[in-house]
C-alpha positions, 0 to 999 in steps of 0.5 A, spaced: 856 354 587 854 359 583 852 354 576 850 348 582 844 353 583 842 354 575 845 347 571 842 340 573 845 335 568 843 328 569 849 324 565 844 317 565 840 316 558 835 310 560 829 311 554 829 314 547 824 314 542 823 308 540 820 306 547 815 311 545 813 309 538 818 313 534 823 313 529 828 318 531 836 319 528 841 318 533 846 324 532 853 327 533 855 333 532 861 339 533 860 345 536 865 350 533 871 350 540 869 342 539 866 340 543 862 333 541 854 334 542 848 328 542 841 329 541 835 325 537 833 328 531 825 325 531 821 326 523 815 326 521 813 323 515 814 329 510 813 334 515 817 341 512 817 345 518 822 342 524 823 345 530 829 345 534 827 344 542 832 348 548 830 344 554 830 345 561 837 346 566 834 340 568 835 332 566 837 331 559 832 329 553 830 323 555 826 326 561 822 330 556 820 323 552 813 324 553 813 332 551 816 329 545 811 324 542 805 329 544 808 334 540 810 330 534 804 327 534 799 333 535 803 339 532 806 334 526 813 337 525 820 335 525 824 334 532 831 336 534 832 337 541 839 335 544 842 336 550 847 342 552 855 340 554 855 337 560 849 333 560 846 326 557 852 324 552 855 330 550 861 332 553 864 339 556 862 343 562 856 346 561 856 355 562 851 361 560 857 361 553 857 354 551 850 353 552 850 358 546 855 355 542 851 348 543 845 352 539 849 355 534 852 348 532 846 345 532 843 350 527 848 349 523 847 340 524 839 342 521 842 347 516 848 342 513 846 336 514 839 334 514 838 340 511 833 345 514 832 353 512 831 358 516 825 360 513 822 353 516 825 352 522 821 354 529 826 356 535 822 352 542 825 354 548 822 350 555 825 354 562 831 356 562 832 353 554 829 359 551 835 364 554 838 359 549 833 360 544 832 368 544 840 368 544 840 363 537 833 367 534 838 374 535 844 371 531 839 367 526 836 371 520 829 370 517 827 364 522 819 362 521 818 363 529 820 363 536 815 359 542 817 361 548 814 357 555 816 358 561 820 363 560 824 368 565 827 374 564 834 374 567 838 369 573 839 376 576 830 376 576 829 368 578 836 370 584 830 376 587 824 371 586 827 365 590 832 370 594 828 376 595 832 378 602 838 376 599 843 382 595 845 376 591 843 379 583 850 383 583 854 377 585 852 373 579 855 372 573 850 368 569 846 373 566 841 370 560 837 376 560 831 374 556 828 381 556 833 385 554 833 381 548 828 380 546 827 387 545 832 385 538 827 380 536 824 380 529 821 373 529 813 371 530 813 370 537 808 365 541 810 364 549 806 359 554 806 360 561 802 356 567 798 360 570 800 356 577 809 355 574 812 353 582 819 354 579 819 360 575 812 364 576 807 367 572 809 374 573 816 372 568 813 370 563 809 375 561 815 379 562 818 377 557 811 376 554 811 385 554 819 386 552 817 383 546 816 386 540 811 385 535 808 379 532 808 376 538 802 372 542 802 371 551 798 364 551 796 362 560 796 355 560 790 355 566 791 351 571 798 349 570 805 348 573 813 347 570 812 341 569 805 338 567 805 343 562 802 340 556 799 335 559 795 340 563 793 345 556 791 338 554 789 338 546 787 347 546 795 347 548 798 344 542 793 347 537 797 354 540 803 351 537 800 349 531 796 355 530 802 359 532 807 356 526 801 355 521 800 363 522 808 364 523 809 359 515 803 363 513 806 370 513 814 368 510 810 366 505 807 373 502 
């Protein structure tokens, strides 16, 4: 029951980046516990920076295609997006521990097969994916940057938001404790959050941001709900991405 409330995978892939005019590599790779995962590597010309995308709790990679296209064209980075176990064409059954193993395998794939150095790697986590990105940031040294969009502080915090009159927080085993783990990161951080988010309250994003060490930046997407941030945010949204990546890169070069 808990997993059904948290995870909403979809196995059907109807479209690919090709439908949006993007070149891409169809990628399969294996985790340390022998689960075969699927993802897409979308290159941008001679870009040095690669954005590793940890998506949210619903759907699969094919439901992010419009967002992939716009980030690719406006931020001008390579993008590697993959499905957690149990999502899309990835095998297995999803769990918190499983998503962390999946994240480690994605980073290892980039290191071995692209190859991508940590100094050119940006972790981008959206919603539940922000929790996976932060876990990876605590396990990976010398990253270029971390970008979190619409993050929550923890699953228990979200349970209290959704069911304020029910004492179910203490019964939940899945943690995804972003606000606690983010205290230990050593990478420049950008947090973006729509101020009309109806799924993960804006206050959750602020709580995550407040818990993080410097250097950090918070960007409020005025008028945006949970799933329309990149549309409502427009050029300013993508500019926040670009500036953060550029600043982080210049800091690494010094």
